[in-house]
C-alpha positions, 0 to 999 in steps of 0.5 A, a space after each residue: 730701795 736697795 736692788 739686788 747686785 752679784 756675789 762678792 766672788 762675781 766682781 772679783 773675778 769680773 775684775 780679773 777678766 776685764 784686766 786680761 782684756 782691757 787695752 791701756 792708753 799711752 802713758 801720755 793720756 793715761 789716767 787709770 792704770 790696772 796692775 796685776 792681782 799679785 794673789 790669784 782669786 779664789 775659785 767657786 766652793 759652791 756646787 757646779 751649777 752655781 760656779 757656772 752661773 757665777 762664771 756667766 755673770 763675772 764675764 757679762 759684767 766684765 764685757 758691759 764695762 769693756 763696752 764703755 771703758 772710755 766713758 767710765 774713765 771719763 767719769 772717775 777722772 772728771 769726778 776727781 774720784 781717782 785723785 780723791 780717793 788715791 785708789 791703788 792700781 790693783 784696784 782699779 780694775 775692780 772699781 771700773 766693774 763696780 761703778 758699771 754695776 752702780 750707774 746701772 742700778 742708778 746708783 742705788 745701793 746693793 743687795 749682796 747675794 749670798 749662796 753656798 760657799 759665799 764669803 765676803 771679800 774685804 777689797 770689794 767692800 772697800 772698793 764698794 764703800 768708796 763708790 757709793 760715798 763718792 756716788 753723787 758727783 760720779 752721777 753728776 759727771 755722767 749726767 754732764 757727759 750725756 748732755 756734752 754728747 747729746 745722749 739718751 742713754 750711755 747705750 748711744 755711745 757705742 757703735 751701731 752694730 755693738 749697740 744693736 747686738 747689746 739691745 737685742 740679747 734682751 729680746 731673745 727666747 729660750 731655746 731648749 730641745 727635747 731629750 728623747 730618752 726620758 728616764 723611767 723609774 721601776 721599783 721593786 722588791 726581792 724577798 731574800 732569806 736571812 739565816 741570821 734573823 732566820 725570816 725572809 726580807 724584801 730588798 728594794 731595788 730601783 731599776 733606770 731605764 730609758 725610753 724614747 719620748 716624742 715632742 708632742 707628748 712634751 708639748 701636751 705635758 706642758 700645755 697640762 702644766 699651764 703653758 699655752 703653744 701658739 704659733 711660731 711667729 707669735 710674739 712669745 710673753 708669759 707662759 706660752 711656748 711654740 715649735 721652732 721653725 728649723 729644729 723640730 726637737 727644739 721649742 721656744 720660750 720666753 727670755 726669761 729662763 729662771 721663771 721658766 725653771 719655776 713654773 715647769 718640771 721638765 727641766 728638772 728631769 732634764 726633758 728640756 735641755 736649755 741650749 743655743 739654737 746654733 748647736 741644735 741646728 748642727 745636730 738636726 743637720 746630721 739626720 740625713 746622714 745617719 744609718 745603720 753602723 754610722 758612728 759619729 766623730 765630734 771634734 772641736 769645742 763644745 759643751 756636756 749638753 751638745 755632746 749629748 744631743 748628739 748621742 740622742 740622735 745616734 741612739 735611733 740607729 744604736 749608733 755610737 759617738 766618739 768625742 775627740 779631744 779630752 784628755 784625762 785631767 781635762 775639767 769637761 770629761 768629768 762634767 760630761 761624765 755627769 751630764 751623760 748620765 743624768 741624760 741617760 746617753 749610754 753610746 758616747 766614748 771619750 778620746 784622749 787625741 786631738 782630730 788632727 792626732 787620729 788616722 783613718 787606721 785607728 780601730 775604734 773608728 772603723 764605723 765612723 761615717 760622719 764627722 761634726 766639726 764644731 771649732 772655735 770662732 770669733 762668735 761674730 755672729 751672736 748677740 750674746 757671745 758670752 753665753 757661747 764663751 762660757 757654756 760652749 767654750 767656743 771662743 777664746 776669751 781674748 776676743 773679748 776686747 775685740 767683741 766689745 768694740 764690734 771688730 776682730 783684730 787680724 792678729 785674733 782672726 788668723 791662728 783661728 782660720 788656720 786651726 778651722 782649716 786644718 781640722 775640716 781637711 783632716 776630716 775629709 781625709 777619713 775614707 770610710 767618712 761620707 759625710 762632714 757638717 761644719 758650723 761656726 757662729 761668725 759673720 766672716 767669709 775668711 771663718 765660713 765659706 773660705 775654709 770650706 773652700 781651702 779644706 776641700 782643695 786640700 782633701 782633693 789634692 792629698 787623697 784619690 779618693 771620690 771628693 766631697 761636695 756641698 749638698 742642701 743643708 735641708 732647709 733650703 733646696 740649694 746646693 749651698 751654705 745655709 747663713 741665718 743673721 742674727 735678729 730678735 728672734 735667734 742667734 746668727 750662724 753658718 751651717 755647711 753639710 759636705 758629702 761624698 760623691 757616689 760612685 755612679 756607673 755610666 747605665 745609671 746616669 744614661 737611665 736618669 737622663 732619659 727620665 728626665 727626657 734629654 736623650 731626645 726619644 732614644 731607646 735604651 738597652 734592655 739591661 738598663 730598663 730592668 735595672 730601673 725597674 729592679 730599683 723602682 721594686 726594691 724596698 726602702 734603702 736603709 739610709 735617711 733620704 736627704 731633703 729633696 734637693 736637685 739631681 747634682 749630676 744635671 743641674 752642676 755639671 752638664 748635660 749627658 748631651 753636652 758630655 758626650 762629643 757628637 760629631 757635626 752634621 756633614 752639608 748635602 753635598 759632602 752626602 751627595 758626594 759620598 754616594 758618588 763612585 770614586 773618580 777614577 784618577 783617585 783610584 789609580 792613584 791608590 792602586 787598585 788592591 788599596 781601594 778594594 781593600 778599603 772598600 771591604 773594610 767599610 762594608 764590614 764596618 757597615 754590615 756590623 753596625 746594621 747587625 748590633 742595631 737590628 738585635 737591639 731592636 729585636 728585628 731581623 736582621 737583613 741583608 745588607 745592601 750593597 753598591 752593586 744591590 742598589 734599588 733601581 728605579 721599577 721597570 713598566 709593567 707589560 700586559 701578556 699580549 691575551 690580556 691587550 684589548 683588540 
């Protein structure tokens, strides 16, 4: 039985990717050598989508070959394939990737896939013919290794973490965010007079304008096309979909994305955009920070769909999105223009400078208030890192070898950490920026928490502006990071939202403390009460409020009673001693003049304090009481002589 394979160009590109990432053994234990190709492989001449799909297939094939490199080399040696066929060194990488594909198809012949611009590659057909003629010995050698190492399947030879990801990626649902900018075309005709033909003609015009569509409308459309909406915690299988529990504009479908394209037209008209969930989480974290005149600066590594998603969110408030790091000769720049025009985003501006080259005095960034940082990372939190590397350019292709073994070396990790700290620290130095969102797809704390802490420390040392603090991401009440672990229902990621501390007055702090009952019943000044009343009567703020979160001034910082210094209470004996007149010996020692002056000063201060208290309470000022006017014991009342009984 013939099973489908890949186009010849895919095998050729997979061999190049494998050769660039594989680690050869030392000369003592080396049985196969992967010499470089003397000529570069020809690129895809098909359309953009076809080329992207071929690239994804090629890197997936190379990545899987890297996982089983040691096993495949042993099979080639044990079956005497290399000794019999004498395969040139420059074709050994191609033989490795085609051997993995051959055993994955259970050593069945391949049905070549041909597409637009696809042709036959002579080297691919030569290696395929050699492997297929030798397939019996190759299958027997693989069976011996499985018996010797007690392997139910070859996946059991992988490390535990790599095996779990390898099996989990086939269970992940397909995520798609809803494009609320839906294009609507209006066909009209204009009647014009043609002097040549001496008659009127009708000229057709097509106007494309974009209107907002809600997620509920898209759900209704899916139901009319035969889909069934289920609970988010239900296993997705068949023609079903559900809403995501984190992102309100993300819908989840079963894994079979190609079948989804055949069953609905919402993918063709760009109403549904298939993209991994980690990027949608970062975009959703921007929403509480957006308001009128709040432009967004996007920095890092991302795809055209990520830029479009940010642009759709910014269009709600008629804001602009500035994308930095796109020079004029960038391949992503042309792809962005095409994708944005199809989706309908007209509020995106492309900047050739990188984030580190932009300054606060740039006239283009005067309305930028929010920065989204999506740096390159190790993609170690993803079960399917290849899709992230190819589609989002989110990781270096040199990491394929490390990811295939389940651990990233320090040599590859340190440059990433350095760039992440540098970009996030620079984003925090813009004086008008009040919110920064940082997102990675890594499990390493060196790329997540430690980067945020280092950036906050660097920003506090380089600027005198109000510092940033970590706030809630909106999905939890705690002011901390959001960390999602990879599972059968979604990929893993790390998300952090930083917000600049607002300038607070003493009156606002005391008003909040009084509202929470932390002033122990002390009355507030009338001006503070009026201020609080005006705040309650005022309209709704223009900026959308953040999700409910504890008050930072009362949770992370000490309470008002702890911040203000309070004198310790005096013992009763000391108070009694203060009421007594000074000892004559003490008065004589200080001198009568100095003693009277200090006594007058104390009396004056006491009178001022009592007057201020009485004026605040609205009571009438009473005459201060002095020592000479101290209240004496009441005298017994004596009746007049005529009232006394005889």
